[in-house]
N, C-alpha and C positions, 0 to 999 in steps of 0.2 A: 504494500500500500504506500502511496505517496501523498504527503501532506505538505502544504506550505506552512512554514512557521513564521508568523508575522512579527519578526524581531530583527532589529538592526544591530543588536548586541552580539558581536561575534563570539564572545565567551559563552553566552547563553546558547547560541546555535550549536557550538561544539559539545557542550554539556548535555543538552537535550538530545542531540543526535546520537551520542554514546548511550544514553538511557534507552532510546527507542529502537536502535539498530537490532538488538537481539530479538525483538518482537516483529521483525519483518517490516518495520515502518521506516521509510526513507523520507528525510525532510529536505525541502527547498527553502533557502533563506530568502529574505527580501532582495538581497544582492543577486542571488541566483535567478530571480524572475525579473530583475532589472527595475525594481521599485525602489527608488532612492529618496523619495520624499519623506520628511518627518511626519509621523502621524500624531496629531495633537492629542494629549491625554487630558481630556476635559471633564472626565467623570469625577464623581465625589466618592467613589469606592474603587477598590481593586477590580471587582467584578465588572463594573461599568467600563473601566479603562481597558480591560482585556477584551471585552465585547466590542468596544469602539475599534480597536486594532483589527480584530478578526473580521468585523463587518466591512471595514474599509477595504481590506484585501479581497474578501469574498465578492464585494460589489464591483471591484476592479477586474477580477479574473474569472468569477463564476466557479472557482475551484475550491475543493475542500481545504480548510485552513484552520489553524489554531493559533492562539496568541496567549501570552501570559502577562500578568502584572504581579509584581511581588515587592515585598518590602520587609524591613526590619522594624519590629515593634518592641519598645523598651518600656517595661512596666512603670519604672520610677519616673519616666518622662512622659507620662500620659499617653503611652503607645506611639510616641514619636520615634523615629522620623516618619514611619508609616507610609502614607501615600506619597510623601516627598522624599523617600529614601535616596533616590538618585540625585536629587537637587537639594539635599539637606544644607549644604554649605554654599549654595548658589547655582545659577543656571549653567555653569561650566561643567557640572556633573563629574567632578573630580573625586575619585575614591579616597585619596589621601586627605584632601580637604574635609571630606565628609566624616572620615574616621577621627580626624583631629578634633573637629567640632564635637562629635559624639563623646569622645573621651574627656574633653574639657567640661561638657555639660554633666558628665557622670562623676566628676571629681568629688570625692568625699561622700559619695552615696554608697551605702552598704548593700542595699538590695539591687543586684545587677541582673535580675531575671529579665530575659528577653526571648523573643521568638522570631523566626523568619516565617513569613506566610506568603504563599503563592496561590494565585487563581488562574487556571487555564480555561480559556473560552474556546470551544470547538464548534465549528460550523461544518456539518457534513450532510451532503444532499439537501442543503437548505435548512436543516434543523440545528438549533442552537442548544448547547449544553455548557454548563460550567462545573469545574472540579476544583476543590480547595485542598491544599496541602500545608501542613505546619510542621516545623521542627523546633522544639523547645530547647532552651539553653541559657547562657548567661554571657554578659559582656566582660571581657578581660580588662585589666587596668592598663595594658599596653598592647601594641601590635606585635604579633608573632607569626612567622611563617612566610614562605615565598609563593605558595600555591594559591589556587582559587582566584577570586576577583571580588570587587565590591567590598563589603564589610567582613569578608572571610577572615582576615588577620585579627579581628577583635571578638569574633563569635565562637564560643566554646559550646558544642552541642551536648545535650544531656547525656550523661554516662561516659563522657570523655574528659580528659585533662588537657587536651590540645585544641587549638583553634582549627576551624575548617581549612585555613591556609597551611596548617602543619600536617593535616591528614591527607592521605593519598586521594586522588580523584575517585578511585574505585570505592573507597570507604564512603566518601562524601556522597557520591552518586547513588548509594544504596539507602540513604536516610534523609537526604535534603528535602526541603519544602517542595522544590520542583519535582523531585522523584515521587514524593507522596501524592502530589496532584496528578502527575503523569501516570502513576500506577492506576489511579481511579479512571483516567481517560482510556488507558489501554484495556482495562476490563470492560468498559462501555463499548469500545470498538470490537472487542472479541465477541461480545453478545450480539452485535449487529451482524457479524459473519455467520453465527450459528442459527 
């Protein structure tokens, strides 16, 4: 099966491609289909933003598509950065700036509980579905690790002592918020086949 993944984030495209490949799902990125415009994320929830992206590409191509919106939610910061995860430190969407701001805002806070949340919006044969995935954890006091992307160097998933950036992609891709949402989407697609 081939699906368009409505994302311009190359890191996400690689991660999602690795998760879906063993299930016989090949993805085409926006770059692969020649769609280079920025899709405005004007929704007030992650579900709305994911659906906006999926609908935009579906309306442009008429092909089966899925999109995600995801974010980091920190309990002590009233679930910020949340919807503004990529732009937390400004419109430049710089991961280092975002993590620096987050760590500064968390300075002196004992409760470091946080979670990554992802919503996948799928449009297949004109039908819309959404799937949510969550991974719980906590925010480290410093940045650690070279792997991953985004906030991975400051996020320690539940049950581990290392950040996502320190863990291998193989470990991360079996527990991440995107994996959990994609797992639900894969089960839905499997049911469609049977």
